[in-house]
C-alpha positions in Angstrom: 1.4 -100.4 69.4 4.1 -100.6 66.8 7.3 -99.6 68.5 10.0 -97.3 66.9 13.6 -97.6 68.1 14.9 -94.5 66.4 17.5 -92.3 68.1 16.3 -88.7 67.8 19.1 -86.1 68.4 17.7 -82.8 69.6 21.0 -80.9 69.0 21.3 -82.1 65.4 21.3 -79.7 62.4 18.4 -81.7 61.0 15.0 -81.0 62.7 13.4 -83.8 64.7 10.6 -84.3 62.2 13.2 -84.9 59.4 15.1 -87.5 61.5 11.9 -89.3 62.3 10.7 -89.1 58.6 14.0 -90.6 57.4 13.8 -93.4 60.0 10.2 -94.4 59.1 10.8 -94.1 55.3 13.9 -96.4 55.6 11.9 -99.0 57.7 9.2 -99.1 55.1 11.6 -99.2 52.1 13.5 -102.0 53.7 10.4 -104.0 54.4 10.8 -103.9 58.1 7.4 -102.2 58.3 5.2 -104.1 55.9 2.4 -102.7 53.7 -1.0 -102.3 55.3 0.6 -102.0 58.8 -1.2 -99.5 61.0 1.1 -96.8 62.4 0.7 -95.4 65.9 -1.7 -92.4 66.2 -0.2 -88.9 66.4 -1.0 -88.7 70.1 0.4 -92.2 70.8 3.7 -91.7 69.0 4.1 -88.2 70.5 3.7 -89.6 74.0 6.0 -92.6 73.3 8.8 -90.5 71.8 8.2 -87.5 74.1 8.0 -85.0 71.3 5.3 -82.6 70.1 2.2 -83.8 68.2 2.9 -81.2 65.5 6.3 -82.9 64.8 4.6 -86.2 64.3 1.9 -84.6 62.2 4.6 -83.0 60.0 6.4 -86.3 59.6 3.2 -88.2 58.7 2.2 -85.5 56.2 5.5 -85.7 54.4 5.3 -89.5 54.2 1.8 -89.2 52.8 2.9 -86.6 50.2 5.6 -89.0 49.0 3.2 -92.0 49.0 4.7 -94.1 51.8 1.6 -94.0 53.9 -2.1 -93.1 53.6 -4.7 -91.8 56.0 -8.1 -93.5 56.4 -10.8 -91.4 58.1 -11.6 -92.6 61.7 -9.2 -95.5 61.2 -5.6 -94.0 61.3 -2.4 -94.1 59.2 -1.5 -97.2 57.2 1.6 -98.2 55.2 1.2 -98.3 51.4 2.7 -100.9 49.1 5.7 -98.9 47.9 6.0 -101.0 44.8 3.0 -99.1 43.5 4.4 -95.7 44.1 5.1 -94.0 40.8 6.0 -90.5 41.7 7.9 -89.9 44.8 8.6 -86.2 45.7 11.8 -85.8 47.5 11.9 -83.7 50.6 14.1 -80.6 50.4 15.8 -78.8 53.2 14.2 -75.4 53.9 17.4 -73.5 53.1 17.7 -75.3 49.7 14.2 -74.0 48.9 15.1 -70.5 49.9 18.2 -70.5 47.7 16.5 -72.0 44.7 15.6 -69.7 41.8 12.7 -72.0 40.9 9.3 -70.7 42.0 7.5 -72.9 44.5 4.3 -73.9 42.7 2.7 -75.1 45.9 2.8 -71.6 47.5 -0.7 -70.1 47.5 -0.2 -67.2 49.9 3.1 -65.4 49.5 4.5 -63.0 52.2 7.9 -62.6 50.5 9.2 -59.1 49.8 10.5 -59.5 46.3 7.4 -58.4 44.4 4.8 -55.6 44.5 1.0 -55.2 44.4 -0.3 -55.9 40.9 -2.8 -53.0 41.1 -0.2 -50.4 42.2 1.4 -49.6 38.9 -0.2 -48.0 35.8 1.6 -49.7 32.9 -0.3 -47.6 30.3 0.9 -44.4 31.9 4.5 -45.7 32.1 4.3 -46.7 28.4 3.4 -43.1 27.6 6.6 -41.8 29.2 8.7 -44.5 27.6 7.4 -43.4 24.2 7.9 -39.8 25.0 11.6 -40.5 25.9 12.1 -42.3 22.6 10.6 -39.5 20.6 12.3 -36.7 22.4 15.9 -37.3 21.1 16.5 -40.9 20.0 20.0 -40.0 18.7 21.3 -39.9 22.2 20.4 -43.6 22.7 23.0 -44.6 20.2 25.7 -44.2 22.9 26.2 -45.7 26.3 25.2 -42.4 28.0 26.7 -40.7 31.1 28.8 -42.8 33.5 27.0 -41.0 36.4 23.5 -41.0 35.0 21.5 -38.8 32.7 21.7 -35.1 33.7 17.9 -34.6 33.4 17.2 -37.4 35.9 19.9 -36.3 38.3 18.4 -32.8 38.4 14.9 -34.2 39.1 16.3 -36.5 41.8 18.2 -33.7 43.6 15.0 -31.6 43.6 12.8 -34.5 44.8 14.9 -35.7 47.7 15.3 -32.1 48.9 11.5 -31.6 48.9 10.6 -35.0 50.3 13.5 -35.8 52.6 15.4 -32.5 53.2 18.5 -33.8 51.5 21.1 -31.2 50.7 22.8 -31.8 47.4 23.4 -30.7 43.8 22.7 -32.8 40.7 26.5 -33.3 40.4 26.5 -35.3 43.7 23.9 -37.8 42.3 25.1 -41.1 40.9 22.5 -43.4 39.2 22.7 -47.2 38.9 20.5 -50.2 38.3 19.9 -51.1 41.9 21.5 -50.5 45.3 23.9 -53.4 44.9 25.6 -52.1 41.7 25.9 -48.7 43.4 27.5 -50.3 46.4 30.0 -52.1 44.1 31.1 -48.7 42.9 31.2 -47.2 46.4 33.3 -50.1 47.6 35.7 -49.6 44.8 36.3 -46.0 45.7 36.3 -46.5 49.5 38.5 -49.6 49.8 41.8 -47.8 49.8 40.6 -45.5 52.6 38.5 -47.7 54.9 38.6 -51.3 56.1 36.0 -51.8 58.9 32.3 -51.4 58.3 29.5 -51.8 60.9 26.2 -53.3 60.0 22.9 -53.2 61.8 22.3 -56.7 63.4 20.0 -57.9 61.9 20.3 -56.0 58.7 20.1 -55.8 54.9 22.0 -58.9 53.8 22.4 -58.0 50.1 24.5 -55.0 51.2 26.6 -57.1 53.5 27.4 -59.5 50.7 28.8 -56.7 48.5 31.2 -55.4 51.2 32.2 -58.9 52.1 33.0 -59.6 48.5 35.2 -56.5 48.5 37.1 -57.8 51.5 35.8 -55.3 54.1 35.8 -56.5 57.7 32.1 -56.6 58.8 31.2 -55.7 62.4 27.6 -56.5 63.6 26.2 -53.5 65.6 23.5 -54.2 68.1 20.2 -52.5 67.8 18.2 -50.6 70.4 14.5 -50.0 70.0 15.2 -46.7 68.2 18.2 -47.7 66.0 21.8 -48.8 66.3 23.5 -48.7 69.7 25.9 -45.8 69.2 27.9 -46.6 72.3 28.6 -50.1 71.0 29.4 -48.6 67.6 31.9 -46.1 69.1 33.7 -48.9 71.0 34.1 -50.9 67.8 36.7 -50.5 65.0 34.0 -49.4 62.5 35.1 -46.6 60.2 31.8 -46.8 58.2 28.3 -47.8 59.4 25.5 -48.9 57.2 22.0 -47.9 58.6 18.4 -47.8 57.5 17.1 -45.1 59.9 13.7 -44.4 58.3 12.6 -48.0 58.4 15.1 -50.4 59.8 15.2 -53.6 57.7 14.1 -56.1 58.9 13.1 -55.0 62.4 10.9 -52.1 61.2 12.0 -49.6 63.8 12.4 -45.8 63.1 15.6 -44.2 64.4 14.8 -41.4 66.8 16.0 -37.8 66.3 18.3 -38.1 69.4 19.9 -41.3 68.0 20.4 -39.6 64.6 22.2 -36.7 66.3 24.4 -39.1 68.3 25.3 -41.0 65.1 26.1 -37.8 63.2 28.3 -36.6 66.2 30.1 -40.0 66.0 30.8 -39.5 62.3 32.0 -35.8 62.7 34.2 -36.5 65.8 35.9 -39.5 64.3 35.9 -38.5 60.6 34.0 -41.6 59.8 31.3 -42.3 57.2 27.6 -43.1 57.5 25.8 -44.9 54.6 22.1 -44.0 54.9 19.8 -46.5 53.1 16.6 -44.5 53.1 14.6 -47.7 52.7 10.8 -47.3 52.4 10.9 -43.7 53.7 8.0 -42.6 51.4 5.6 -45.2 52.8 4.8 -44.0 56.3 1.2 -44.4 57.6 1.1 -42.3 60.7 2.8 -39.0 61.6 5.3 -37.1 59.5 8.5 -38.7 58.3 11.6 -37.8 60.4 14.2 -35.9 58.3 16.9 -37.9 56.7 20.3 -38.2 58.4 21.9 -36.5 55.4 19.8 -33.4 55.9 20.5 -33.2 59.6 24.2 -33.5 58.9 24.0 -30.8 56.2 25.3 -33.2 53.5 28.7 -34.2 55.1 29.8 -37.6 56.3 26.7 -39.3 54.8 26.3 -41.3 51.6 22.6 -41.3 50.9 21.0 -44.3 49.0 17.5 -44.3 47.4 15.7 -46.7 45.1 12.5 -46.9 42.9 12.3 -50.7 43.1 9.4 -50.7 45.6 7.5 -47.5 44.6 7.6 -48.1 40.9 8.6 -51.6 39.7 11.4 -53.9 40.7 12.1 -54.5 37.0 12.6 -50.7 36.5 16.2 -50.9 37.7 16.8 -47.3 38.8 18.5 -46.5 42.2 20.7 -43.6 43.2 23.3 -42.5 45.7 24.2 -39.0 46.8 27.9 -38.6 47.7 29.3 -36.1 50.2 31.9 -33.7 48.7 35.0 -35.6 50.0 33.8 -38.9 48.5 32.5 -37.2 45.4 36.0 -35.9 44.6 37.4 -39.5 44.8 34.5 -40.7 42.6 35.1 -38.1 39.9 38.7 -39.4 39.4 37.5 -43.0 39.3 34.1 -42.9 37.6 35.2 -43.9 34.1 36.1 -47.3 35.5 32.4 -47.9 36.0 29.9 -48.2 33.1 26.4 -47.0 33.6 24.2 -50.0 34.5 20.7 -48.4 34.3 18.8 -48.0 31.0 19.1 -44.5 29.4 15.6 -44.8 28.0 14.0 -45.5 31.4 16.1 -42.8 33.0 14.7 -40.2 30.6 11.2 -41.6 31.0 11.5 -41.3 34.8 12.7 -37.7 34.5 9.6 -36.8 32.5 7.4 -38.7 34.9 8.9 -36.8 37.9 8.9 -33.4 36.1 5.2 -33.6 35.4 4.2 -34.5 39.0 3.4 -38.1 38.4 5.7 -39.5 41.0 4.1 -37.6 43.9 0.6 -38.7 42.6 1.8 -42.3 42.3 3.2 -42.3 45.9 -0.1 -41.0 47.3 -1.8 -43.9 45.5 0.6 -46.4 47.0 0.2 -45.0 50.5 -3.6 -45.7 50.3 -3.1 -49.2 48.9 -0.5 -50.2 51.4 -2.1 -48.5 54.4 -5.2 -50.6 53.8 -3.1 -53.8 53.6 -1.1 -52.8 56.7 -4.3 -52.2 58.7 -6.0 -55.4 57.5 -2.9 -57.6 58.2 -2.5 -56.2 61.7 -6.2 -56.4 62.6 -6.4 -60.0 61.3 -3.3 -61.1 63.3 -4.6 -59.4 66.5 -8.1 -60.9 66.1 -6.8 -64.4 65.1 -3.6 -64.9 67.1 -4.1 -62.5 70.0 -1.4 -62.7 72.7 0.3 -65.7 71.0 2.3 -63.3 68.9 3.9 -59.8 69.1 3.6 -57.5 66.1 6.4 -55.1 65.4 7.3 -52.5 62.8 3.8 -51.4 61.9 4.0 -47.7 61.2 5.9 -47.6 57.9 7.3 -49.7 55.0 5.9 -52.8 53.4 6.3 -55.5 56.0 5.7 -56.3 59.6 7.6 -58.5 62.0 6.0 -61.2 63.9 7.4 -62.7 67.1 5.8 -66.1 67.9 5.4 -67.1 71.6 6.3 -70.7 70.6 8.9 -73.3 71.2 9.5 -74.0 67.5 12.7 -73.2 65.7 12.7 -70.6 62.8 13.2 -73.5 60.4 10.2 -75.4 61.8 8.0 -72.3 61.7 8.9 -71.8 58.0 8.3 -75.4 57.2 5.0 -75.5 58.9 3.9 -72.4 57.0 4.9 -74.1 53.7 2.9 -77.1 54.7 -0.3 -75.1 54.4 0.9 -73.2 51.3 2.1 -70.0 53.0 5.5 -68.5 52.4 7.1 -66.5 55.2 10.7 -65.3 55.8 12.5 -66.3 59.0 14.4 -63.3 60.6 17.4 -65.6 61.1 18.3 -65.0 57.4 19.3 -61.4 58.2 21.8 -61.9 61.0 25.6 -62.0 60.6 25.8 -64.1 63.8 23.1 -66.0 65.7 19.9 -64.4 66.8 19.7 -63.8 70.6 15.9 -63.8 70.5 14.4 -66.7 72.4 11.2 -66.7 70.3 11.2 -67.3 66.5 10.6 -64.2 64.4 9.2 -64.1 60.9 8.9 -61.3 58.3 5.5 -60.9 56.6 5.7 -58.6 53.6 2.4 -57.4 52.2 3.8 -55.6 49.2 2.7 -58.2 46.7 0.1 -60.4 48.4 -3.5 -59.5 47.3 -5.8 -58.1 49.9 -8.2 -61.0 49.6 -5.3 -63.5 50.5 -4.4 -61.8 53.8 -7.2 -63.2 56.0 -7.2 -66.8 54.8 -3.4 -66.9 55.0 -3.3 -65.7 58.6 -6.1 -68.2 59.5 -3.9 -71.0 58.1 -0.8 -69.8 59.9 -2.7 -69.6 63.2 -4.0 -73.1 62.7 -0.7 -74.7 61.8 1.4 -72.7 64.3 -0.9 -72.8 67.3 -3.9 -75.2 66.9 -2.5 -78.2 65.1 -2.1 -80.5 68.2 
């Protein structure tokens, strides 16, 4: 057997397969392994190097993709003549792929959470309301509009969140923006002179953390219990603000219990601190009744309430909103002219008509049916295919589930193996401030955009590559 004298460092930042790939590639490029040389079989090399067969298979696959070696049925792996290689595709680090804005053309089954179901939105209906907005009073669109958002939409939003989530507010407390992040930029601007330390669920919504970090807040990771943030840990920290998603914790998928909500509100009242409630995916619950919002339980004080239409309408319709408690509202009123409105006036007016005529409730009922079917199919397929090799979490609400793999792979290896068979998943490690304490890798599978017919073949591929590839 051809012997490899490579030094594989298990504690290195580069995974083992990448170290082995670099070694074999260099040996071939330098001519130390000649063309037509037969490489050791996957089993032989795994035994020789004392590493998993999946690691060897991943290494050989990458070398084949780039043209360094080829596989001959029932014969094995052989080195190519690299002088004949025309197109060599360079390997990329997994993190580089995640940070790239370029779409991965090789992805066939996509479990990312940045797009929605193509059948969920009626573009013709939305066009009707856009036209209605333009015809109603187009003179108003010659200006920038209200800093706080158009009054018609603020009135509809105040009514809607009271009916659906019990939120207690007036239209004057509603501030509209083109997404949660622009609203948090405003909120940071008016809070910075009054607060310094903010607690975040660990793991939690990383886009929100980035905003507060950019505004020089001190971030404190707050441990999670099964039913929400650990309030005892929070109380012992320096946090003056805490950012939570109680209706559907992102990304763990848990729902904060009533008792935990009361504890959290008591902490805010006793310490004159502030809660930012991101009511993420609250409309999309598939069993039981939604638990009332924190804001409603606290009668509107000590809670900033955040909502968005990115998931229930379209991500490209950039309309989100926040509801400020009276003490924060008074600060905002003196500062608001610093902040231009970022959301389209036309779409704000269109949405106000859409809501006034009952279309939003009808649309949400449609979404629940679509996503409930996907939720059920995804869970049933995983349980049937993977069984006790995984643990499924966060299944009752929202647009994603969390999968804990009973596997020795690292999160990076899990993600790379999935990409190898054309499936895109999100490692949970992306959402931690610090390091994950979980021994098993966790991945997020969003079903918001993936077509129904893609779910079963995607899970079959993941099961094969994660558990049956040796």
